[in-house]
N, C-alpha and C positions, 0 to 999 in steps of 0.2 A: 197219493205221499207228502206232495207239498201243504195241502191240507193237515195233515195230521202231524205232521214237522211245525208250520205255522202255529197250530191249538198245541202242542208240546213246547215252544220256546215262549206264548205268549195264553198260559196256561185261562184266565180270566178272560180272554176272547170269546164276545157271540157265533157260537159257527155259524150263525146263518147273514154272520158279518163279513166270510170268504167269498166272496163273490170275481169273478175274472177282470169287475171291471176295478175292485178297491187296491191299490199300492197297500205292500206293507207297511209303511211308513202311516201311510192314511189309517189304518188300524193299530198305530200307534208302535208297532217295531224300529228300536232306535238302530244305526248301523251291527253295531254286534249282534245286536238282535238279525236280522235282516241275512248277512251272516254267517250264523248257525244255522236257518233255515235251511236257506239256499247248501252246505256244508253237507247240512244230515241228508238232502234229501238226492244230492247225490254220490253221496255212498251208498245209501240207502241201493240205491237206481245201481250203483256200480256204472257209471258215470270216469270216465278217463278225461277229462277236460283242464282248458282255464278257467278257473272260477273266474274272470275280470268276462268270458261271454258275456256271464249270466247277470250283467250289472246292468246292461240295456235298456233292459226288462222298466219301462214305467208300466204296467200293472201283476197283477198274478195270472192275468190269457198271456201276455209275453212274456211271459216266464214259464210259463206248463208249454207251452210254444218251443220253445229256447233249450225244456229241458229234457222233450218227447225228440229235438231234431238231436240232440246228445244222446241218446238211448240208445246202446250197444243192441248191433243187431243182433 
């Protein structure tokens, strides 16, 4: 889901570059793009959590872990 949102926000992005060690910033996402990706992902997954909790992720792998921790059971 995270990769889908990232590619929707940055349609010119090479899908092969979306790897866990990459940060959204290194992939060319500005602050608004990053917010759009996070909001779109948490909404699609039905997560009800404060968005600031996802801001500490240094890369996509860490962001994925934080999102998975917040997914309702």
